[in-house]
Backbone atoms as SQL, in Angstrom:
CREATE TABLE atoms (id INTEGER PRIMARY KEY, chain TEXT, resi INTEGER, resn TEXT, atom TEXT, x REAL, y REAL, z REAL);
INSERT INTO atoms VALUES
  (1, 'A', 1, 'MET', 'N', 93.468, -72.922, 40.343),
  (2, 'A', 1, 'MET', 'CA', 92.753, -72.329, 41.450),
  (3, 'A', 1, 'MET', 'C', 92.209, -70.959, 41.036),
  (4, 'A', 2, 'THR', 'N', 91.080, -70.618, 41.610),
  (5, 'A', 2, 'THR', 'CA', 90.536, -69.287, 41.378),
  (6, 'A', 2, 'THR', 'C', 91.311, -68.270, 42.211),
  (7, 'A', 3, 'ARG', 'N', 91.074, -67.018, 41.914),
  (8, 'A', 3, 'ARG', 'CA', 91.706, -65.938, 42.671),
  (9, 'A', 3, 'ARG', 'C', 91.367, -66.055, 44.159),
  (10, 'A', 4, 'GLU', 'N', 90.113, -66.335, 44.456),
  (11, 'A', 4, 'GLU', 'CA', 89.665, -66.450, 45.851),
  (12, 'A', 4, 'GLU', 'C', 90.277, -67.670, 46.532),
  (13, 'A', 5, 'GLU', 'N', 90.409, -68.767, 45.811),
  (14, 'A', 5, 'GLU', 'CA', 91.019, -69.984, 46.383),
  (15, 'A', 5, 'GLU', 'C', 92.500, -69.766, 46.664),
  (16, 'A', 6, 'ARG', 'N', 93.203, -69.077, 45.760),
  (17, 'A', 6, 'ARG', 'CA', 94.621, -68.771, 45.987),
  (18, 'A', 6, 'ARG', 'C', 94.767, -67.902, 47.232),
  (19, 'A', 7, 'TYR', 'N', 93.877, -66.932, 47.391),
  (20, 'A', 7, 'TYR', 'CA', 93.935, -66.056, 48.547),
  (21, 'A', 7, 'TYR', 'C', 93.675, -66.856, 49.829),
  (22, 'A', 8, 'ALA', 'N', 92.659, -67.701, 49.829),
  (23, 'A', 8, 'ALA', 'CA', 92.331, -68.504, 51.018),
  (24, 'A', 8, 'ALA', 'C', 93.499, -69.425, 51.387),
  (25, 'A', 9, 'HIS', 'N', 94.101, -70.042, 50.374),
  (26, 'A', 9, 'HIS', 'CA', 95.254, -70.917, 50.616),
  (27, 'A', 9, 'HIS', 'C', 96.412, -70.102, 51.184),
  (28, 'A', 10, 'GLY', 'N', 96.694, -68.968, 50.579),
  (29, 'A', 10, 'GLY', 'CA', 97.778, -68.107, 51.042),
  (30, 'A', 10, 'GLY', 'C', 97.546, -67.597, 52.451),
  (31, 'A', 11, 'LEU', 'N', 96.302, -67.288, 52.781),
  (32, 'A', 11, 'LEU', 'CA', 95.980, -66.808, 54.120),
  (33, 'A', 11, 'LEU', 'C', 96.258, -67.877, 55.170),
  (34, 'A', 12, 'LYS', 'N', 95.976, -69.113, 54.818),
  (35, 'A', 12, 'LYS', 'CA', 96.262, -70.215, 55.739),
  (36, 'A', 12, 'LYS', 'C', 97.773, -70.328, 55.983),
  (37, 'A', 13, 'VAL', 'N', 98.565, -70.244, 54.919),
  (38, 'A', 13, 'VAL', 'CA', 100.023, -70.316, 55.047),
  (39, 'A', 13, 'VAL', 'C', 100.549, -69.106, 55.816),
  (40, 'A', 14, 'LEU', 'N', 100.048, -67.916, 55.495),
  (41, 'A', 14, 'LEU', 'CA', 100.463, -66.690, 56.185),
  (42, 'A', 14, 'LEU', 'C', 100.228, -66.820, 57.689),
  (43, 'A', 15, 'GLU', 'N', 99.071, -67.297, 58.074),
  (44, 'A', 15, 'GLU', 'CA', 98.763, -67.408, 59.496),
  (45, 'A', 15, 'GLU', 'C', 99.636, -68.448, 60.185),
  (46, 'A', 16, 'GLN', 'N', 100.005, -69.529, 59.488),
  (47, 'A', 16, 'GLN', 'CA', 100.890, -70.533, 60.067),
  (48, 'A', 16, 'GLN', 'C', 102.294, -69.985, 60.281),
  (49, 'A', 17, 'VAL', 'N', 102.749, -69.162, 59.352),
  (50, 'A', 17, 'VAL', 'CA', 104.120, -68.665, 59.394),
  (51, 'A', 17, 'VAL', 'C', 104.214, -67.379, 60.211),
  (52, 'A', 18, 'ASP', 'N', 103.444, -66.386, 59.851),
  (53, 'A', 18, 'ASP', 'CA', 103.578, -65.053, 60.447),
  (54, 'A', 18, 'ASP', 'C', 102.604, -64.780, 61.580),
  (55, 'A', 19, 'GLY', 'N', 101.584, -65.585, 61.714),
  (56, 'A', 19, 'GLY', 'CA', 100.609, -65.342, 62.760),
  (57, 'A', 19, 'GLY', 'C', 99.923, -64.007, 62.578),
  (58, 'A', 20, 'GLU', 'N', 99.624, -63.363, 63.673),
  (59, 'A', 20, 'GLU', 'CA', 98.895, -62.097, 63.656),
  (60, 'A', 20, 'GLU', 'C', 99.677, -60.972, 62.984),
  (61, 'A', 21, 'ALA', 'N', 100.984, -61.001, 63.063),
  (62, 'A', 21, 'ALA', 'CA', 101.804, -59.929, 62.474),
  (63, 'A', 21, 'ALA', 'C', 101.623, -59.841, 60.957),
  (64, 'A', 22, 'GLY', 'N', 101.558, -60.971, 60.301),
  (65, 'A', 22, 'GLY', 'CA', 101.359, -60.984, 58.849),
  (66, 'A', 22, 'GLY', 'C', 100.009, -60.427, 58.476),
  (67, 'A', 23, 'ARG', 'N', 98.996, -60.792, 59.235),
  (68, 'A', 23, 'ARG', 'CA', 97.643, -60.298, 58.985),
  (69, 'A', 23, 'ARG', 'C', 97.589, -58.783, 59.164),
  (70, 'A', 24, 'ARG', 'N', 98.309, -58.264, 60.171),
  (71, 'A', 24, 'ARG', 'CA', 98.329, -56.808, 60.389),
  (72, 'A', 24, 'ARG', 'C', 98.938, -56.074, 59.190),
  (73, 'A', 25, 'VAL', 'N', 99.987, -56.637, 58.612),
  (74, 'A', 25, 'VAL', 'CA', 100.600, -56.011, 57.437),
  (75, 'A', 25, 'VAL', 'C', 99.586, -55.932, 56.297),
  (76, 'A', 26, 'VAL', 'N', 98.888, -57.020, 56.039),
  (77, 'A', 26, 'VAL', 'CA', 97.884, -57.054, 54.974),
  (78, 'A', 26, 'VAL', 'C', 96.756, -56.062, 55.290),
  (79, 'A', 27, 'ASP', 'N', 96.301, -56.045, 56.529),
  (80, 'A', 27, 'ASP', 'CA', 95.231, -55.120, 56.933),
  (81, 'A', 27, 'ASP', 'C', 95.655, -53.672, 56.771),
  (82, 'A', 28, 'THR', 'N', 96.934, -53.383, 57.028),
  (83, 'A', 28, 'THR', 'CA', 97.447, -52.021, 56.896),
  (84, 'A', 28, 'THR', 'C', 97.374, -51.540, 55.452),
  (85, 'A', 29, 'LEU', 'N', 97.483, -52.463, 54.509),
  (86, 'A', 29, 'LEU', 'CA', 97.445, -52.108, 53.092),
  (87, 'A', 29, 'LEU', 'C', 96.025, -51.941, 52.544),
  (88, 'A', 30, 'ALA', 'N', 95.013, -52.369, 53.301),
  (89, 'A', 30, 'ALA', 'CA', 93.652, -52.460, 52.795),
  (90, 'A', 30, 'ALA', 'C', 93.095, -51.138, 52.277),
  (91, 'A', 31, 'ASP', 'N', 93.403, -50.018, 52.908),
  (92, 'A', 31, 'ASP', 'CA', 92.823, -48.753, 52.458),
  (93, 'A', 31, 'ASP', 'C', 93.702, -48.004, 51.471),
  (94, 'A', 32, 'THR', 'N', 94.898, -48.516, 51.222),
  (95, 'A', 32, 'THR', 'CA', 95.815, -47.857, 50.295),
  (96, 'A', 32, 'THR', 'C', 96.028, -48.677, 49.039),
  (97, 'A', 33, 'SER', 'N', 96.347, -49.954, 49.217),
  (98, 'A', 33, 'SER', 'CA', 96.607, -50.841, 48.080),
  (99, 'A', 33, 'SER', 'C', 96.128, -52.246, 48.400),
  (100, 'A', 34, 'PRO', 'N', 94.813, -52.446, 48.370),
  (101, 'A', 34, 'PRO', 'CA', 94.306, -53.790, 48.670),
  (102, 'A', 34, 'PRO', 'C', 94.850, -54.858, 47.714),
  (103, 'A', 35, 'GLU', 'N', 95.186, -54.470, 46.504),
  (104, 'A', 35, 'GLU', 'CA', 95.736, -55.455, 45.563),
  (105, 'A', 35, 'GLU', 'C', 97.122, -55.912, 46.012),
  (106, 'A', 36, 'LEU', 'N', 97.933, -55.007, 46.548),
  (107, 'A', 36, 'LEU', 'CA', 99.238, -55.411, 47.066),
  (108, 'A', 36, 'LEU', 'C', 99.047, -56.394, 48.221),
  (109, 'A', 37, 'GLY', 'N', 98.108, -56.103, 49.108),
  (110, 'A', 37, 'GLY', 'CA', 97.791, -57.037, 50.191),
  (111, 'A', 37, 'GLY', 'C', 97.353, -58.384, 49.668),
  (112, 'A', 38, 'HIS', 'N', 96.535, -58.368, 48.623),
  (113, 'A', 38, 'HIS', 'CA', 96.090, -59.633, 47.998),
  (114, 'A', 38, 'HIS', 'C', 97.283, -60.404, 47.457),
  (115, 'A', 39, 'GLN', 'N', 98.202, -59.723, 46.780),
  (116, 'A', 39, 'GLN', 'CA', 99.357, -60.390, 46.198),
  (117, 'A', 39, 'GLN', 'C', 100.304, -60.940, 47.268),
  (118, 'A', 40, 'VAL', 'N', 100.455, -60.215, 48.372),
  (119, 'A', 40, 'VAL', 'CA', 101.268, -60.718, 49.480),
  (120, 'A', 40, 'VAL', 'C', 100.704, -62.066, 49.935),
  (121, 'A', 41, 'VAL', 'N', 99.397, -62.124, 50.097),
  (122, 'A', 41, 'VAL', 'CA', 98.765, -63.358, 50.586),
  (123, 'A', 41, 'VAL', 'C', 98.762, -64.438, 49.517),
  (124, 'A', 42, 'ALA', 'N', 98.192, -64.133, 48.356),
  (125, 'A', 42, 'ALA', 'CA', 97.993, -65.150, 47.318),
  (126, 'A', 42, 'ALA', 'C', 99.295, -65.601, 46.669),
  (127, 'A', 43, 'TRP', 'N', 100.133, -64.643, 46.288),
  (128, 'A', 43, 'TRP', 'CA', 101.357, -65.017, 45.567),
  (129, 'A', 43, 'TRP', 'C', 102.491, -65.366, 46.519),
  (130, 'A', 44, 'ALA', 'N', 102.867, -64.395, 47.405),
  (131, 'A', 44, 'ALA', 'CA', 104.034, -64.628, 48.258),
  (132, 'A', 44, 'ALA', 'C', 103.841, -65.826, 49.165),
  (133, 'A', 45, 'PHE', 'N', 102.668, -65.934, 49.782),
  (134, 'A', 45, 'PHE', 'CA', 102.467, -67.038, 50.723),
  (135, 'A', 45, 'PHE', 'C', 101.774, -68.232, 50.075),
  (136, 'A', 46, 'GLY', 'N', 100.734, -67.998, 49.307),
  (137, 'A', 46, 'GLY', 'CA', 100.004, -69.102, 48.694),
  (138, 'A', 46, 'GLY', 'C', 100.795, -69.862, 47.639),
  (139, 'A', 47, 'ASP', 'N', 101.592, -69.115, 46.869),
  (140, 'A', 47, 'ASP', 'CA', 102.377, -69.751, 45.810),
  (141, 'A', 47, 'ASP', 'C', 103.822, -70.026, 46.236),
  (142, 'A', 48, 'MET', 'N', 104.511, -69.014, 46.766),
  (143, 'A', 48, 'MET', 'CA', 105.946, -69.165, 47.026),
  (144, 'A', 48, 'MET', 'C', 106.238, -69.872, 48.361),
  (145, 'A', 49, 'TYR', 'N', 105.696, -69.371, 49.460),
  (146, 'A', 49, 'TYR', 'CA', 105.985, -69.983, 50.760),
  (147, 'A', 49, 'TYR', 'C', 105.466, -71.412, 50.845),
  (148, 'A', 50, 'ALA', 'N', 104.438, -71.728, 50.105),
  (149, 'A', 50, 'ALA', 'CA', 103.842, -73.062, 50.173),
  (150, 'A', 50, 'ALA', 'C', 104.596, -74.117, 49.360),
  (151, 'A', 51, 'ARG', 'N', 105.595, -73.705, 48.593),
  (152, 'A', 51, 'ARG', 'CA', 106.347, -74.689, 47.804),
  (153, 'A', 51, 'ARG', 'C', 107.044, -75.677, 48.738),
  (154, 'A', 52, 'PRO', 'N', 107.059, -76.953, 48.377),
  (155, 'A', 52, 'PRO', 'CA', 107.576, -77.978, 49.290),
  (156, 'A', 52, 'PRO', 'C', 109.103, -78.134, 49.312),
  (157, 'A', 53, 'GLU', 'N', 109.820, -77.487, 48.422),
  (158, 'A', 53, 'GLU', 'CA', 111.257, -77.723, 48.320),
  (159, 'A', 53, 'GLU', 'C', 112.075, -77.203, 49.497),
  (160, 'A', 54, 'LEU', 'N', 111.582, -76.195, 50.183),
  (161, 'A', 54, 'LEU', 'CA', 112.236, -75.688, 51.392),
  (162, 'A', 54, 'LEU', 'C', 111.240, -75.740, 52.535),
  (163, 'A', 55, 'GLN', 'N', 111.723, -76.035, 53.713),
  (164, 'A', 55, 'GLN', 'CA', 110.883, -76.027, 54.903),
  (165, 'A', 55, 'GLN', 'C', 110.710, -74.591, 55.384),
  (166, 'A', 56, 'PRO', 'N', 109.670, -74.304, 56.148),
  (167, 'A', 56, 'PRO', 'CA', 109.430, -72.928, 56.624),
  (168, 'A', 56, 'PRO', 'C', 110.637, -72.319, 57.348),
  (169, 'A', 57, 'ARG', 'N', 111.376, -73.106, 58.146),
  (170, 'A', 57, 'ARG', 'CA', 112.546, -72.539, 58.850),
  (171, 'A', 57, 'ARG', 'C', 113.617, -72.126, 57.851),
  (172, 'A', 58, 'GLU', 'N', 113.818, -72.929, 56.803),
  (173, 'A', 58, 'GLU', 'CA', 114.808, -72.572, 55.792),
  (174, 'A', 58, 'GLU', 'C', 114.385, -71.317, 55.033),
  (175, 'A', 59, 'ARG', 'N', 113.113, -71.214, 54.717),
  (176, 'A', 59, 'ARG', 'CA', 112.609, -70.014, 54.033),
  (177, 'A', 59, 'ARG', 'C', 112.808, -68.772, 54.886),
  (178, 'A', 60, 'GLN', 'N', 112.603, -68.910, 56.188),
  (179, 'A', 60, 'GLN', 'CA', 112.786, -67.747, 57.066),
  (180, 'A', 60, 'GLN', 'C', 114.252, -67.339, 57.152),
  (181, 'A', 61, 'LEU', 'N', 115.166, -68.299, 57.170),
  (182, 'A', 61, 'LEU', 'CA', 116.589, -67.955, 57.173),
  (183, 'A', 61, 'LEU', 'C', 116.962, -67.179, 55.913),
  (184, 'A', 62, 'VAL', 'N', 116.472, -67.638, 54.771),
  (185, 'A', 62, 'VAL', 'CA', 116.732, -66.935, 53.512),
  (186, 'A', 62, 'VAL', 'C', 116.145, -65.526, 53.590),
  (187, 'A', 63, 'THR', 'N', 114.915, -65.436, 54.055),
  (188, 'A', 63, 'THR', 'CA', 114.222, -64.145, 54.146),
  (189, 'A', 63, 'THR', 'C', 114.970, -63.177, 55.056),
  (190, 'A', 64, 'LEU', 'N', 115.413, -63.656, 56.211),
  (191, 'A', 64, 'LEU', 'CA', 116.154, -62.786, 57.125),
  (192, 'A', 64, 'LEU', 'C', 117.438, -62.273, 56.493),
  (193, 'A', 65, 'GLY', 'N', 118.160, -63.139, 55.790),
  (194, 'A', 65, 'GLY', 'CA', 119.394, -62.713, 55.133),
  (195, 'A', 65, 'GLY', 'C', 119.151, -61.665, 54.069),
  (196, 'A', 66, 'VAL', 'N', 118.110, -61.869, 53.279),
  (197, 'A', 66, 'VAL', 'CA', 117.799, -60.913, 52.214),
  (198, 'A', 66, 'VAL', 'C', 117.356, -59.576, 52.799),
  (199, 'A', 67, 'LEU', 'N', 116.480, -59.605, 53.799),
  (200, 'A', 67, 'LEU', 'CA', 116.006, -58.359, 54.399),
  (201, 'A', 67, 'LEU', 'C', 117.148, -57.601, 55.069),
  (202, 'A', 68, 'ALA', 'N', 118.039, -58.325, 55.734),
  (203, 'A', 68, 'ALA', 'CA', 119.196, -57.677, 56.345),
  (204, 'A', 68, 'ALA', 'C', 120.059, -57.019, 55.263),
  (205, 'A', 69, 'ALA', 'N', 120.273, -57.732, 54.166),
  (206, 'A', 69, 'ALA', 'CA', 121.111, -57.220, 53.093),
  (207, 'A', 69, 'ALA', 'C', 120.484, -55.992, 52.412),
  (208, 'A', 70, 'LEU', 'N', 119.188, -55.992, 52.269),
  (209, 'A', 70, 'LEU', 'CA', 118.535, -54.855, 51.619),
  (210, 'A', 70, 'LEU', 'C', 118.650, -53.585, 52.439),
  (211, 'A', 71, 'GLY', 'N', 118.572, -53.714, 53.751),
  (212, 'A', 71, 'GLY', 'CA', 118.571, -52.539, 54.610),
  (213, 'A', 71, 'GLY', 'C', 117.255, -51.789, 54.477),
  (214, 'A', 72, 'GLY', 'N', 116.912, -51.042, 55.509),
  (215, 'A', 72, 'GLY', 'CA', 115.678, -50.266, 55.475),
  (216, 'A', 72, 'GLY', 'C', 114.422, -51.105, 55.545),
  (217, 'A', 73, 'CYS', 'N', 114.539, -52.331, 55.986),
  (218, 'A', 73, 'CYS', 'CA', 113.401, -53.258, 56.013),
  (219, 'A', 73, 'CYS', 'C', 113.028, -53.642, 57.442),
  (220, 'A', 74, 'GLU', 'N', 113.143, -52.692, 58.347),
  (221, 'A', 74, 'GLU', 'CA', 112.929, -53.010, 59.764),
  (222, 'A', 74, 'GLU', 'C', 111.532, -53.538, 60.039),
  (223, 'A', 75, 'ILE', 'N', 110.508, -52.991, 59.399),
  (224, 'A', 75, 'ILE', 'CA', 109.141, -53.485, 59.624),
  (225, 'A', 75, 'ILE', 'C', 109.041, -54.942, 59.188),
  (226, 'A', 76, 'GLU', 'N', 109.567, -55.252, 58.019),
  (227, 'A', 76, 'GLU', 'CA', 109.522, -56.623, 57.524),
  (228, 'A', 76, 'GLU', 'C', 110.386, -57.543, 58.373),
  (229, 'A', 77, 'LEU', 'N', 111.527, -57.058, 58.825),
  (230, 'A', 77, 'LEU', 'CA', 112.384, -57.872, 59.699),
  (231, 'A', 77, 'LEU', 'C', 111.652, -58.214, 60.996),
  (232, 'A', 78, 'ASP', 'N', 110.940, -57.254, 61.559),
  (233, 'A', 78, 'ASP', 'CA', 110.165, -57.516, 62.777),
  (234, 'A', 78, 'ASP', 'C', 109.186, -58.666, 62.529),
  (235, 'A', 79, 'VAL', 'N', 108.435, -58.579, 61.444),
  (236, 'A', 79, 'VAL', 'CA', 107.468, -59.635, 61.106),
  (237, 'A', 79, 'VAL', 'C', 108.166, -60.967, 60.916),
  (238, 'A', 80, 'HIS', 'N', 109.274, -60.966, 60.180),
  (239, 'A', 80, 'HIS', 'CA', 109.917, -62.235, 59.826),
  (240, 'A', 80, 'HIS', 'C', 110.793, -62.811, 60.933),
  (241, 'A', 81, 'ILE', 'N', 111.270, -61.991, 61.846),
  (242, 'A', 81, 'ILE', 'CA', 111.955, -62.541, 63.018),
  (243, 'A', 81, 'ILE', 'C', 110.922, -63.248, 63.898),
  (244, 'A', 82, 'ASN', 'N', 109.757, -62.626, 64.042),
  (245, 'A', 82, 'ASN', 'CA', 108.665, -63.309, 64.744),
  (246, 'A', 82, 'ASN', 'C', 108.283, -64.589, 64.027),
  (247, 'A', 83, 'ALA', 'N', 108.199, -64.536, 62.713),
  (248, 'A', 83, 'ALA', 'CA', 107.861, -65.734, 61.931),
  (249, 'A', 83, 'ALA', 'C', 108.912, -66.817, 62.116),
  (250, 'A', 84, 'ALA', 'N', 110.184, -66.421, 62.133),
  (251, 'A', 84, 'ALA', 'CA', 111.256, -67.403, 62.317),
  (252, 'A', 84, 'ALA', 'C', 111.088, -68.127, 63.651),
  (253, 'A', 85, 'LEU', 'N', 110.742, -67.370, 64.684),
  (254, 'A', 85, 'LEU', 'CA', 110.477, -68.008, 65.975),
  (255, 'A', 85, 'LEU', 'C', 109.243, -68.907, 65.901),
  (256, 'A', 86, 'ASN', 'N', 108.218, -68.442, 65.191),
  (257, 'A', 86, 'ASN', 'CA', 106.985, -69.227, 65.041),
  (258, 'A', 86, 'ASN', 'C', 107.216, -70.571, 64.377),
  (259, 'A', 87, 'VAL', 'N', 108.153, -70.632, 63.427),
  (260, 'A', 87, 'VAL', 'CA', 108.386, -71.888, 62.689),
  (261, 'A', 87, 'VAL', 'C', 109.503, -72.727, 63.303),
  (262, 'A', 88, 'GLY', 'N', 109.959, -72.338, 64.494),
  (263, 'A', 88, 'GLY', 'CA', 110.874, -73.204, 65.225),
  (264, 'A', 88, 'GLY', 'C', 112.332, -72.821, 65.271),
  (265, 'A', 89, 'LEU', 'N', 112.703, -71.690, 64.693),
  (266, 'A', 89, 'LEU', 'CA', 114.093, -71.267, 64.819),
  (267, 'A', 89, 'LEU', 'C', 114.337, -70.745, 66.230),
  (268, 'A', 90, 'ALA', 'N', 115.476, -71.092, 66.793),
  (269, 'A', 90, 'ALA', 'CA', 115.857, -70.598, 68.110),
  (270, 'A', 90, 'ALA', 'C', 116.422, -69.180, 67.972),
  (271, 'A', 91, 'PRO', 'N', 116.300, -68.378, 69.005),
  (272, 'A', 91, 'PRO', 'CA', 116.890, -67.030, 68.936),
  (273, 'A', 91, 'PRO', 'C', 118.372, -67.052, 68.553),
  (274, 'A', 92, 'THR', 'N', 119.118, -68.038, 69.047),
  (275, 'A', 92, 'THR', 'CA', 120.544, -68.092, 68.701),
  (276, 'A', 92, 'THR', 'C', 120.756, -68.429, 67.218),
  (277, 'A', 93, 'GLU', 'N', 119.857, -69.183, 66.622),
  (278, 'A', 93, 'GLU', 'CA', 119.970, -69.453, 65.183),
  (279, 'A', 93, 'GLU', 'C', 119.702, -68.179, 64.385),
  (280, 'A', 94, 'ILE', 'N', 118.756, -67.390, 64.855),
  (281, 'A', 94, 'ILE', 'CA', 118.444, -66.120, 64.188),
  (282, 'A', 94, 'ILE', 'C', 119.622, -65.169, 64.304),
  (283, 'A', 95, 'THR', 'N', 120.172, -65.022, 65.507),
  (284, 'A', 95, 'THR', 'CA', 121.296, -64.095, 65.663),
  (285, 'A', 95, 'THR', 'C', 122.529, -64.581, 64.892),
  (286, 'A', 96, 'GLU', 'N', 122.699, -65.876, 64.814),
  (287, 'A', 96, 'GLU', 'CA', 123.829, -66.419, 64.035),
  (288, 'A', 96, 'GLU', 'C', 123.643, -66.123, 62.550),
  (289, 'A', 97, 'ALA', 'N', 122.421, -66.250, 62.042),
  (290, 'A', 97, 'ALA', 'CA', 122.156, -65.927, 60.641),
  (291, 'A', 97, 'ALA', 'C', 122.426, -64.449, 60.375),
  (292, 'A', 98, 'LEU', 'N', 122.012, -63.582, 61.298),
  (293, 'A', 98, 'LEU', 'CA', 122.244, -62.151, 61.117),
  (294, 'A', 98, 'LEU', 'C', 123.729, -61.811, 61.251),
  (295, 'A', 99, 'LEU', 'N', 124.438, -62.478, 62.144),
  (296, 'A', 99, 'LEU', 'CA', 125.887, -62.313, 62.250),
  (297, 'A', 99, 'LEU', 'C', 126.556, -62.717, 60.932),
  (298, 'A', 100, 'HIS', 'N', 126.154, -63.865, 60.395),
  (299, 'A', 100, 'HIS', 'CA', 126.732, -64.349, 59.141),
  (300, 'A', 100, 'HIS', 'C', 126.447, -63.360, 58.002),
  (301, 'A', 101, 'SER', 'N', 125.292, -62.723, 58.033),
  (302, 'A', 101, 'SER', 'CA', 124.959, -61.777, 56.962),
  (303, 'A', 101, 'SER', 'C', 125.930, -60.603, 56.916),
  (304, 'A', 102, 'ALA', 'N', 126.581, -60.286, 58.023),
  (305, 'A', 102, 'ALA', 'CA', 127.531, -59.167, 58.048),
  (306, 'A', 102, 'ALA', 'C', 128.646, -59.364, 57.031),
  (307, 'A', 103, 'VAL', 'N', 129.032, -60.609, 56.794),
  (308, 'A', 103, 'VAL', 'CA', 130.104, -60.897, 55.839),
  (309, 'A', 103, 'VAL', 'C', 129.710, -60.432, 54.436),
  (310, 'A', 104, 'TYR', 'N', 128.427, -60.543, 54.104),
  (311, 'A', 104, 'TYR', 'CA', 127.969, -60.268, 52.741),
  (312, 'A', 104, 'TYR', 'C', 127.285, -58.928, 52.571),
  (313, 'A', 105, 'CYS', 'N', 126.691, -58.404, 53.645),
  (314, 'A', 105, 'CYS', 'CA', 125.964, -57.137, 53.481),
  (315, 'A', 105, 'CYS', 'C', 126.526, -56.002, 54.309),
  (316, 'A', 106, 'GLY', 'N', 127.517, -56.278, 55.147),
  (317, 'A', 106, 'GLY', 'CA', 128.169, -55.221, 55.915),
  (318, 'A', 106, 'GLY', 'C', 127.677, -55.143, 57.346),
  (319, 'A', 107, 'MET', 'N', 128.538, -54.584, 58.185),
  (320, 'A', 107, 'MET', 'CA', 128.254, -54.463, 59.604),
  (321, 'A', 107, 'MET', 'C', 127.024, -53.590, 59.905),
  (322, 'A', 108, 'PRO', 'N', 126.890, -52.408, 59.292),
  (323, 'A', 108, 'PRO', 'CA', 125.745, -51.565, 59.652),
  (324, 'A', 108, 'PRO', 'C', 124.400, -52.276, 59.422),
  (325, 'A', 109, 'ARG', 'N', 124.268, -52.959, 58.321),
  (326, 'A', 109, 'ARG', 'CA', 122.999, -53.641, 58.061),
  (327, 'A', 109, 'ARG', 'C', 122.795, -54.828, 59.000),
  (328, 'A', 110, 'ALA', 'N', 123.847, -55.559, 59.284),
  (329, 'A', 110, 'ALA', 'CA', 123.738, -56.674, 60.229),
  (330, 'A', 110, 'ALA', 'C', 123.399, -56.166, 61.626),
  (331, 'A', 111, 'ILE', 'N', 124.000, -55.050, 62.024),
  (332, 'A', 111, 'ILE', 'CA', 123.687, -54.470, 63.338),
  (333, 'A', 111, 'ILE', 'C', 122.242, -54.013, 63.388),
  (334, 'A', 112, 'ASN', 'N', 121.773, -53.311, 62.350),
  (335, 'A', 112, 'ASN', 'CA', 120.381, -52.862, 62.313),
  (336, 'A', 112, 'ASN', 'C', 119.422, -54.046, 62.425),
  (337, 'A', 113, 'ALA', 'N', 119.702, -55.109, 61.691),
  (338, 'A', 113, 'ALA', 'CA', 118.844, -56.297, 61.736),
  (339, 'A', 113, 'ALA', 'C', 118.884, -56.946, 63.114),
  (340, 'A', 114, 'THR', 'N', 120.052, -56.979, 63.725),
  (341, 'A', 114, 'THR', 'CA', 120.198, -57.580, 65.053),
  (342, 'A', 114, 'THR', 'C', 119.453, -56.755, 66.099),
  (343, 'A', 115, 'LEU', 'N', 119.440, -55.452, 65.937),
  (344, 'A', 115, 'LEU', 'CA', 118.685, -54.612, 66.871),
  (345, 'A', 115, 'LEU', 'C', 117.183, -54.844, 66.759),
  (346, 'A', 116, 'VAL', 'N', 116.709, -55.138, 65.558),
  (347, 'A', 116, 'VAL', 'CA', 115.303, -55.523, 65.404),
  (348, 'A', 116, 'VAL', 'C', 115.059, -56.847, 66.112),
  (349, 'A', 117, 'ALA', 'N', 115.998, -57.783, 65.955),
  (350, 'A', 117, 'ALA', 'CA', 115.862, -59.078, 66.656),
  (351, 'A', 117, 'ALA', 'C', 115.823, -58.853, 68.156),
  (352, 'A', 118, 'LYS', 'N', 116.667, -57.974, 68.656),
  (353, 'A', 118, 'LYS', 'CA', 116.684, -57.676, 70.093),
  (354, 'A', 118, 'LYS', 'C', 115.318, -57.178, 70.548),
  (355, 'A', 119, 'LYS', 'N', 114.711, -56.308, 69.775),
  (356, 'A', 119, 'LYS', 'CA', 113.380, -55.777, 70.082),
  (357, 'A', 119, 'LYS', 'C', 112.362, -56.910, 70.152),
  (358, 'A', 120, 'VAL', 'N', 112.351, -57.756, 69.138),
  (359, 'A', 120, 'VAL', 'CA', 111.396, -58.874, 69.088),
  (360, 'A', 120, 'VAL', 'C', 111.641, -59.827, 70.245),
  (361, 'A', 121, 'PHE', 'N', 112.900, -60.173, 70.483),
  (362, 'A', 121, 'PHE', 'CA', 113.217, -61.086, 71.585),
  (363, 'A', 121, 'PHE', 'C', 112.764, -60.492, 72.915),
  (364, 'A', 122, 'GLY', 'N', 112.968, -59.189, 73.098),
  (365, 'A', 122, 'GLY', 'CA', 112.536, -58.529, 74.318),
  (366, 'A', 122, 'GLY', 'C', 111.025, -58.593, 74.490),
  (367, 'A', 123, 'GLU', 'N', 110.303, -58.333, 73.404),
  (368, 'A', 123, 'GLU', 'CA', 108.830, -58.392, 73.451),
  (369, 'A', 123, 'GLU', 'C', 108.331, -59.789, 73.792),
  (370, 'A', 124, 'ARG', 'N', 109.091, -60.790, 73.402),
  (371, 'A', 124, 'ARG', 'CA', 108.683, -62.174, 73.647),
  (372, 'A', 124, 'ARG', 'C', 109.312, -62.775, 74.908),
  (373, 'A', 125, 'GLY', 'N', 110.002, -61.954, 75.667),
  (374, 'A', 125, 'GLY', 'CA', 110.596, -62.405, 76.928),
  (375, 'A', 125, 'GLY', 'C', 111.743, -63.382, 76.745),
  (376, 'A', 126, 'LEU', 'N', 112.486, -63.236, 75.664),
  (377, 'A', 126, 'LEU', 'CA', 113.578, -64.165, 75.354),
  (378, 'A', 126, 'LEU', 'C', 114.959, -63.618, 75.693),
  (379, 'A', 127, 'LEU', 'N', 115.030, -62.443, 76.259),
  (380, 'A', 127, 'LEU', 'CA', 116.335, -61.857, 76.612),
  (381, 'A', 127, 'LEU', 'C', 116.616, -62.039, 78.094),
  (382, 'A', 128, 'PRO', 'N', 117.855, -62.119, 78.478),
  (383, 'A', 128, 'PRO', 'CA', 119.038, -62.187, 77.619),
  (384, 'A', 128, 'PRO', 'C', 119.211, -63.576, 77.050),
  (385, 'A', 129, 'LEU', 'N', 119.855, -63.647, 75.903),
  (386, 'A', 129, 'LEU', 'CA', 120.184, -64.955, 75.330),
  (387, 'A', 129, 'LEU', 'C', 121.319, -65.531, 76.160),
  (388, 'A', 130, 'THR', 'N', 121.148, -66.744, 76.611),
  (389, 'A', 130, 'THR', 'CA', 122.139, -67.324, 77.505),
  (390, 'A', 130, 'THR', 'C', 123.036, -68.356, 76.846),
  (391, 'A', 131, 'ASN', 'N', 122.681, -68.800, 75.656),
  (392, 'A', 131, 'ASN', 'CA', 123.486, -69.831, 75.010),
  (393, 'A', 131, 'ASN', 'C', 124.144, -69.290, 73.733),
  (394, 'A', 132, 'VAL', 'N', 124.732, -68.110, 73.840),
  (395, 'A', 132, 'VAL', 'CA', 125.424, -67.524, 72.683),
  (396, 'A', 132, 'VAL', 'C', 126.920, -67.748, 72.787);
């Protein structure tokens, strides 16, 4: 594939997974590092997210765990919690994944990630969670 074809393919995957939030992240990079934005679309989504071995919901669970473990990734967590909802994960599955991450990355990081989930759930009218 050409560079432009990889980008077009990645943009299609990005929009399916992250919707408008993913596009905003790329647009935010346009005046500072357009190449980083290109790589997010072409490589991360066009090459990696598009691989058939994991389904989008599984990829989002992995992504949420890694972002929670890294800490300091609240902007990315916001995008990917929205993406997790977009690809069919239930809010309780997301909170369970973040709860489970506490075992491996510690309570403070799991709490921070869960507070981002609370923000996203609130914005989407999903609070309070009733089946926890």
